[in-house]
N, C-alpha and C positions, 0 to 999 in steps of 0.2 A: 891566194886572193883571186877572185873571179876576174876575168877579163871582159865579161859582158853581163849586163843585167837590164831588167826592164826599167827600173828606177834606181837612181843614186840619190840618197838623201845626204846632204852635207850638214853636219852638226849633231853632236851627241848630247845635247841638253834634253830636258824633258819634252820640249816641243818637237825636236827632230825625231826622238825615239818614239813619241806618240804617232807621228806621221808614218814611220816605218811599221809600227804595230797595226795601224788601221789599214795600210796598204795590204799587208799580209792577211789581215782579217777579211778583206774584200776578195781574197783569193789570188792575189798577185804575190806568189811566194818567191819569185825571182827578183828580189829587191835587196839592196844593200845600203848600209849606212857607213859613212866615213867620218871619223872623229880624229882631229889632230892630236889630242892628248887623251885623257881618260874621260869616260862618260861623266857628265855633270860638272866638268871642270870650269865652266863659264859662270854665268849668273845663277844657274840652277842650284849650285852647292850652297850659296849664301842666302838663298831666298827664305823668307819667313814661313812660306808654305800655306798662306791663308787661302781660303776658297770663297771669296765674296760673290754671292749670287747677284747682289745689287748692281745694276747697270741700266742706264737709261736708253741704251742702244738695243733695238730689237735683235739685230744680228748677234751682238756680243752676249746678250741675255740668253739666247738659245744655246750658244756655245758653252757658256758657263754651266747652264743647267745640265747639259749632256755630260760635261766633265765630272760633276759631283756624282751624278748617277753611276757613271762608269767606275769611279774610284771606289765606290761602296762594294762593288762586286769583283774588283780586280784581284784582291788577295785570294778569294775563293777559287777564281779561275786559274791563277798561276801558282798558287802556293807560296807566293813571295809576300812577305810582310810589307805593308805600305805606310803604316803609322797613321792611318786615318782616324781623326778624333772629331766625331760629330757632336760638337759641344754647343752649337748654335752661334749666332752672330747678332749682336744688339747694336743698333745705331741710335744714338741719342740726339734729341732735337731740343734746341734752346730758343729758337725763333719761329715766328709764324711762317716766314718764307721757307724755312727748313721743313716745317711740318707740311706745308703745301707740297714741297718736293717729295716727301715721303708718301703722301697720299696719292700724288700723281703716279709715282713709281708703283705703289701697291696695285693700282689699276692695270699697269703694264704687266706686272707679275702675274696677275690673275689670268690674263690672256695667254701667258706663257706656261701656265700650270705650275707656277712657283708659289709655295706657301709663304705668306707673310702674316705674322701676328702683330697686332697693335698693343703696346704695353703702356700702362700708367707708370709714373715715377715709383709708386709703391711696389709694383710688380717687378720693375728693374731692380729695386733694392732686394727683393726676395731672391732673385737669381744671382745678383752680384752684391753680396753683403758689404764688400769693402768700398762700394761706390758712394759718393756724396751726391744726393739727388737734388740739392738746392739748384734753383734756376731752370730745372728741366720742365719742358712742356709734356714730353712723353718720349716714346721710342718705338721703333719697329724691330721685329726679330725674325730672322730666318732660322727656323728650327732645324733645317737640313744642312745648314752651313757648318763650318768648323775650320780645321786645318789638317795638313798632311805633312809627312816627311818627304821633301822633294827628291832626295837621293834614292830613298827606298821606292818611291813611286816610279822613278825612271828605271830602276833595275827590274821592277815588276813588268813594266811595259816592254823592256828589252827581252825579258824571258818569254813573254807572250809572243813577241815578234819572232824570236828564234824558234819557238816551238812550231811555228807555222812555216818555217823554211827560210825566213829572212836571215841575212848575215850582217854582222857588225865588225868593222875593222877599226880598232883603236890605234892610237899612236901612228896615224896615217894622215899625212898632210896633203891637201889638195893644192897643187901648184899651178894649175891652169884648167880652163874649161873651153872647149872648142866645138862649134857646131859644124857638122860635116855637110857635104853637098846634098846628101839624101835627107837632111833634116835631123838626123840622130846626133847625139852628143858624145864627145870624148872627154871624160873626166881624167885629168892627169894627176897622179899622186907620186909621192916619193917612194912608193912600193910597187908602182906599175900603173898602167892605164886601164880604165873601164869604159867600154862602149855602152851607151844607154839610150833608150827612147826618151826618157824624161829625167830631168834633174830638179831636185827640190832644195832650195836654199833655206836652211833653218839654223843659220850660223850665229844668231844672237848678236853679240858685240862686234863680230866680224862681218856683219851683213853688207856693209858698204864695200869691203874688200872683195867679198864673194861676188857681189853684183858687178863690180868693175871688171871682173874677168870676162863677162859677157857683154859689157857696154851698157849695163843698167845702173842708173844712179838711184840706188835704193834709199827711200826717204826715211832713214832710221839713224838716229844718233843717241847713244845712251846718256843717262843722267845719273849722278851719284845719289844713292839712297842709303840713309843711315838708320839703324835701329839699335836700341840699347837693351841689354839683358842684365838684370839685377841679380844680386845674391838672393838666396832663399829668404822668404819672409815667414816669421813664426806662425802667423795666422793661416797662411796658405799651406804650410807644412802640416799644421794641426788639422786642417780640413782634409788633406789627403790621408792622414793617418786614421781619421774618423770615417773614411770611405764616402765622404760627401762628393757630389758631382763637381766636375771642373766648371768654373764660372763662365767659360766661353770667351769669345772674342768680343771686345768692347770697342766701339768706335765713337769718339766724340767728333763728329763731322765739323762742328762749328769751331773747333780748335785744331783741326787738321791732323789727327793722329789715331792710331789703332793700338790696342793693348790686349794681351792675353797672358795666361799663365805659361811659365817655362821653367821646368825642373824645380818647382817649389818657389820660384821667384816670379818676376814679371818681365814681359818683353814689350817695349814701347817703340813704335815706328811712326815718327812724324813725317809729313810731307811739307817741307818748309819752303818759303820764298828764299831764293838765292842759291838753291842747290845747283851746282854747275854741270854743264854738259861735259862728258868725258869721252875718251877714245874717239875724238873727232876724226882722226886719221886712222882709226882702228887700233886695237891692242898690239903690243909687240909680238913677235913670232913665238917667243917663249912664254907668253902669258898663260898662267894656269893657276886656278884657285887663288885669284888675285883680289886683294882689297886695297883701298886707299886709306890714307891717314884720316882719322876721325876729326871732326870739327864740331865739338860740343857747343861752342859759343853760338854757332848758327842755330842750334836747337833750343837755346835757353827759354825763349817765350813759350815754346811748346811743352817743355819740361815743367815749367811753372804751372801751366793750365792742367797738366796731367796730375801734378801733386795736389792741386785744388780739387780735382774731380776724384782722384784715388789717393788719399793721403798716405796710404801704405807704400806707394811708389817712392816717396821721399824718405822712408824710414829704413831703407836698406842700401847697401853700397852697390856700385856698378861693377858687374862681373866682366862684361866685355861690350865693346862697341863695334858693330859691323858697319863698314862703309863700302858698298860694292856698286857695280854698274848695273843699271836696269835699262833695257832698250826702250826707246820712246819714239813716237811719231808726232807730228804737229797737233793732232787732235786727241792723242792719248789712246786711241784704239789700234789694234794690231793690223798688219797687212797680210791677208790670207787670200791667195788666188794666183792667177797667171800674171807673169811679168809682161810688160808691153814690148812691142817691136820684135820679140823673139818667141818662137813657138816651143811649147813643151818645156819651158823653164818656169818653175813655180816658186812663189815666195811664201814663207811662213815665218815672218819676222816681226819685229817691233812690238814684242809682247811685254808690256809693262806689268801685266798680271799673268805671267807666263805659266805658272803652276796651275792657276785656275782655268786658263784657256786651253792648255795643252791638249786635253782629251778631245774637246769639241773641235779645236782647230785641226787636229790630225784627222778626225772623223770626216769633216766637211771637205778637206783638201783631198783625201782619198776618194771620196765620192766624185769629186770634180775630175780627178785624173782618170779614174777607172771608167766612170759612166758618162763623162763628158759634161756633166752639170752637177752643181751642188743640190742638196735637197731643201735647203732653207735659203731665204733671201740674204745674200752676202754683200749687198751694196755698201753697207756700213763699214765693211772691213776690206773691200776690194782694193788691191794695191793701186789701181788706176784712178782712185779718187783724188790723188795728188798729181800735179802736172810738172812740167820742166822747171817751173819757178821754184820748186822745193829743193833748192840747192843747199850747200853746206851752211852758208851764213844764215839763211832762212831757217833751216832745221835747228841750228843751235839755239836761235832765239825762241822759236815756237815750241821746241821740245822742253826747254826750261820752263816756259809758261805752262805747258800742259802738265808738267810735274807739279808745279806750285798750285795748280787748280784741281788736283785730284779730289779734294774734299770741299771745294767751293760749291755753293748751290748752283745746280745746272739748270738755269732758267731757260725756258723754251726760246726766248728771243735774245739770249745772250750773244754778244759779239765781242770776242776777245781782241785786245788791242795790239799785241806784239806783232812786229814785222808788218805793220801797216802805216800808211797806205803803200801798197806794192805796185799793183797794176791799175793805172788810172786812164780812163778815156779822156779825150781832149776836152769834153764838156764838164769834167769833174769840178773845176773851179767855178764854173757858172752855176752848177747845181749847188755847190757849197754856199755860194753867195745868196742863193734863193732859200737857204735854210735846210739843206739836205742833211739828214742824219743817216750816215752811211752804214751799210753792212758789207760783208765780204763773201764772195763765192768764187772758188777756184782761183783765189788771189786777186780777183777783180773787186774794185770798189764800186758799189752801186747804191743809190738812195733807197733806204728802207721807208722813210717818211720825211715830211718837211715840217720843221718846227716854225711857228710864227716868230717874227723878229722880236728879239728881247726875251724870249722864253728862257727862264732859269729856275731850276728847282731849289727851294730853300732847304736848309738842314732839317727843318720840321717836316717838310714834304717827303724828303728822302727817308727819314725815320730809320737811320742806320742802327742796327742792334749793337749792344756793347759786348761783342764777341771778338775773338781773334780773327776770324774770317767774317768781316762785317760789310764788305762791299756789295751793294745792290744796284750798281750802275757801272757803265764803262769808264775806265780811267780817262781823265781829261788833263790837258796841259795846263800849267800854271796860268791863272787869269781867265781860263775858259769856263763858261757855265756848264753845269750838268743839265742836260735837256731830256734825258730819258731814264726812268727808273725801271729796273727789271722786276718782273713779277710773274707768277703763274695765273694771276687774275687780270682783269682789265686794268691796264696801267695808264699812266698820264698821257700816253700818245693815242689812246683809244679814240677820243673825240676828234683829234686832228686827222687820224686816218679816215674816220668817218666823213669828215668834210672833203677830203680828197676823193673818196669814192663817190660821194653825191655830186661833186663838181664834174667828174668825168661823165656821170649819168645825165646831168642837166646841161652841161656846156661842153668843155673840151679840155683835155689834159695831155701832157707830154711825159713819156716815160723812157728812161735810158735802159735798153736791153742789149747793149753791146756785148755783154758777156756770153750771149748765145754762142754755142759751138757751131761752126760753119764749115762745110766741106763742098768741094766741087768734084763732080764725077763726069767723065766724058769718055768718048771712044766708041767704036762700032759695036762693042759688046755691052755698053753701059746699061741700056734699057733692059735687056734680058737678065743681066746680072742683078740689077736692083729688083726686078720683078721676082726673082727667086729669093732674095734676101728678106723681103717684107710681105706682110699678109694682105695688104690692100693692093689695088691696081695702081700702076704708075700712070701719071697724067699722059694722055695721048696727044693733046694739043699743046703747042708752044704757048707759054704764058699762063698755063693753068697750074694749080697746086693740088696736092693731096696730103692728107694726114695719114701716115703709115706707121706700122710697128714691126720691128724686128723681133721675132719670137725666139725663145729658146727651143732646142730640139724637142723638149717635152711639152711645148705648147703654151708656156708662160710668156710674159712680156719682158723682153730684155732692154729694148730701147725704143724711143719714139722719135720719128723724123717728120718734119714738113718738107716735102719734095716739090721743088719748082722746076718745071721743064723750061730751060732757057733756050734750047735749040734742038735740032733733030737728033743730035747725039750728045747733048750736054744737059746736066742737071745740077741744081744747087740745093744742098741739104742743110737743114737747120735743126739742131737738137739742144737739149738743156745744157747750159754752160757748165754746170757742175760735173758733167759726164763727158767732157771733150775727149780726154785721153781714153776713157773706157769705150766710147762709141767709135772713135777713130781706130782703136786697136782691133775691134771686131771687124770693122770694114776692111782694114788693111790685111788681116789674116785670112779673110775670105776672098781676096782678089783672085781672079783667074790667072793662071800662070802663063797664058799665051800673049800677054801684053795688050789685049783688046780693050782693057779698061784702065783709065788713068784716074788716080785719086789724089786730091790735094787738100790739105788743111789750110783754111784761109781765115780763121777766126780773127786774127789780129789785123787783117787787111780791111775788114769791113766793120763799121759801127752800125748800130740799129737804134733808131728813135721811133717810138710808138706814138702815133697821134690818134687819139680815140675820144669819142663823144659825139653827140648829135650835131655839133658845129664843126666837126673835123673836116668835112667836105668844103665848108665855107672858107676855112683857114687855108687848106691846101690849094683851093682854086685861085687864091690871090697870088700864089707864088709859082704856079706852073701853067703851061699852055696845054696840058693834056686834058682830054675830056674825061671828067671824073663821074659822069652819070652812070647809073647802074647798067643801062643797056651797053654802054661802051666800056665800062670798067666794073664788071660784076664781082660779087663776093667770090672768094676762092680763086682769084686770078691775080696776075702781077704784070706790071709794065715798067720799062725803063723810062723815067720822066726827068724833066728838069725841075729843080727846086731853086727858084731864082737863078743865079749863075752856076749853081752846083747841079750834080746829077745824083740820082738814086734809083734803085730798084724798089718800086712801091708795090707791096703785096697787101691785098685787101683781106686781112685776117688779123685777129688779135686774141688775147687770152682773157679779155674782160667782158666780152659779150655786148659791145657797143659798135656803132658805125666807126670805122677807122682803118688806118693803114700802118703797116710796118715799113719804115723807110730804111732800107739797107743801102749803105753809102760807103764810098771810099773813106777810110778813117781820117785821112788828112783833110777831108771836107766837112768834118762833123761840126766844127764851131760855126762855119759859114751857114750850114743848114740849120743848126740850132738857133742862131741869131735871126735868120730869115723867117723861120716858122714862128718864133716867139714875137717878133715884131708884127708879123701879119696877123697873129692871133690876139693881139692886144685888144682890138675892138670887140672880140668875142669872149674876153676875160679868160684867156688861156692861162693855165697854171700847171706846174709840174706835179707829178704824183709818183709814189714809190711802190716798192714791192709789196708792202703790207696792204695797201689799198687794192693792188692787183689781186692778191690772194683772197681778199674778201669778195671781190667781184667774181673771181673764177669759181668760188664755192657756190654762188647763186646760179651758175651755169652748169654745175656738176662736172666741171672739167677735171680730168685725172692728172695725177703727177706720178712720176717714178721717184722713189720706190714706195710710194704710199698706196695709191689705188691700183697702180700697175706694178707687177712683181712676177718673178719666175714662180712664186708659190701659188699664184692665181692664174687660171687659164685666161686667155684673152677674152673669152666669152663670159667668164665669171666677172671680169672687170667691166662688162657692158660694152664691149667693142664690136658687137655684131656688125655695125655699119661699116667697120673698117677692116673686117676679115672676110676675104672672098674665097670661100672654100671651093668655088667652081674653077679657080685658077688651076692650071696644069700641075704646078707644084710650088711649094715654098717651104723654107725651113720651119719645121714644127707642124706642118699641115696634117700629116698622118697621125701624129701623137695627139693633136688637138681633136681630130675626128674620133679617135679612140676614147679620149677623155670625155667627149660629149656623149658617146654611146654608153659609157659606164655611169655617167651622171656626175653632176658637180656638187661640191660641198658648200659653195659660197655663191652669193649674188650681190653685186654692187647696188647699193640703194642710197638715196638722199633722205635725210631726216630733218624734221624740225624738232628742236630741243625746247621744252617748255619750262617755265619757272626759273629761267636764268636771270640772275641779278648782277653778278660781278665776275663770273668765271665761265667762259665758254669752253667747249671741247677743243683739244689741241691735236688729237690723233693718238691712237693706241689705248683709248679708254675702253673699259669692259662694257659690254652691252648684255642686258638680261631680259628674259621673257618669263613671266610667271616665277620669278625668283631664281631662274636657272641661267647660267652663263651661256650665251648662244653666239656671240659675235664680238667684233672689235671695230672701233672707229678707226678710220684711216686718216682723216683730216677733220678740222672743225674750226669754227669762228663765227663772227657776226656778219650777217648780210645786210648792208646798209640800205640797199634799194628796196629790200623786202621788209626790213625792220624785224628780222627774225634771227635767232641763234640757230645755226645749222651744223650738221655733222654728216660727213660722207662715211659710209660704213660697209662692212661685209657681214651678211647674215645668211642663214640657211635658205635655200631657194623656196622651200615650202612656207617660209615666214615672210616672204618679200612682197606680199600684196599691198597695194596702196591702202593707207589708213591703218595698217597694223601698228599696234602700240608696243613699245618696249620701255625699258629704263636704261639710262646711261649713267655711269658713275663718274662724276667730275669732282676731283679733289675730296673724295670720300663721301660725297653726297649724291644720292640718286635722283635723277630728273626723268620725268616722263618724256618720251620721244614718239613721234609719229612719222611713218614713211609717207613722203609727199612725192609728187611727180618729179621725174628727172628734169633738170634745168628749170627750176621753179620760177626763175626770172626769164621772161621772153622765150618760152619753150619752142615757139615756131621760128625763132631767129629773125623776126621782122626787123629789129633794129640793126642787126648785122647786115641784112640784105637791103636796107633802106637806101 
């Protein structure tokens, strides 16, 4: 066994072996994989081998697409049989909401280059003669989809890796992982130690045990998944003898199961409510090819619906029931990328669809390790999207919820209820009393919108379908009213959000943005360090702020910070709350080693209340002795002021495009400030507003978001950040790559569009954009602008098509609408209201 390697991959399932294969394919032949037992002895061996391309996540969609493409060529490359069956995949729809979901997904698929066919019930019957098409609206089909033999696939990847110089050590147990003083790793095993530059954890059910060796609390806990294999059915056997094509993978999403042929019989895999988390403390040391006791009683409702849809399923006996562990994360997507706090330790874990994702996950992780950056936007699967709050109890609850929701309709505004409320700001109860309907970001509760007192949706208004998965609203406690119905179209909260947006525009509103990530940077080297990290210039004057962006080394946008200069050597940084761990990790890993810069995470020390609207100055003037006039308190500046008896850092900036201030305050003073401001604002009719109103308002200002308009896939200039990128600076991360990118020419340009002819469904983001019938771009965000009275979309299109007035078509839920490019920041383009 080698004593030194460039990379050690831990885990010999399909995900780990794919990672090894792709590292070797990138030219790093000095790489090894360590597996405690035999290859595929974890979850890979009992996987059903399905290859679903369907996924609402941009990141995961790209990963799955690559996997399927790779698997088609792997057998020819390696000479190893992989058992790939391109039989297609059909998803059935029984409800209008499900159909909307499929039409929304079909638009995403087109932007990813994934083929989706729309089928009528009669066409479904032609492909699947054994199916009962009663109650169906229609279906979508992935013709490139199918299934594969997981063990064969893993062996093919292993052969491909070995042929390029990689080595695999089976029956070798990792006993410890230590980082040396020079930053390299020592992986200790029962067969000897291996020194390495990088370590990849792809240990599946052992993920938490592996992470614990380096002090990383990996947010993965498996959940039990059962599937049933039947005895052969005469009709299927007859089809095979007649040489008829295999019927393919069938999914009745509204009943939460998949089905396919298996050795002349059928295989049924439900995703049931009540499936328990398992291996909470990790599997036993001798675990290998392990299954749990089946629990068919838990599956009875799903089996009944399967028999109704495919009567043949009930006509044969059960051959075997598999009940094995599948790794899960709180949102159901895997974690692929760098671990936090430790350098060169990588995670490829949490794969609930591991066979489908293995190829793409290994590809992107290899790109990241070898080249320093992935080639696609990986924010949707970045391990740092979860924070320290994702501990064992939280994971158990959320992962069981994620499993039960695999087949639920994934509404754009869906807010899942498990493990909530978790993190609450002091003003939570006050907001709740005012009618707040809360959402959650990074564990924080924050108001999405405010419901009028007494609002309750009736059963008729909810119009819940008669299906096994029929929920179209968030769960409520006994006796509590349902106030929000989920939809892909304009839902019941649409007008209420509009009232909030108009109120901020006409009067004054208060928004809780305490979830913002907040960092303090200080020291003699702080200014020079920050100047190198971001593309814009750092504020020179104390009390001034700047909007800045940390770029990837390739010139894309990694993070966005508002930087406030608090003193000669001290700065206060604010970024998106959802990316606190992500942003802090990049800052921390780029700190100079000479001690000249101090970095602190202070998110929970400070709350943020946003006061915005034309009367905001009047309200604030009643509670502070600070001079709030523009000459004394200009836009893009900040001052420490009193708010009644409390204190706050007031920063004159906001994300809604109105006169206003962000009040950053000691969290323990929040309720005092909240009450003081609300009391002072009563005469000006102050009202709270939520995130959805803020989003509507930010669209009218063409404000960008990560990872929508801002992404590592788009250069900072493609995203329209010319004002915030100073190429005349001596140097900053990504500068040279951005200059080269600019010289070679850009493929995209950020634009703002008006969408015409909209009646009940606005763009949401990810919709396909056409010109003269040809797909040319994609929407990044969308919604209704209440100040303008227009449906809007932010988008990326080719630069040669980006002139004002250029017309396109955008596909929203299967229907195309005319769009027109309009000037950026269509509301108040000169920022007169912000400067007022």
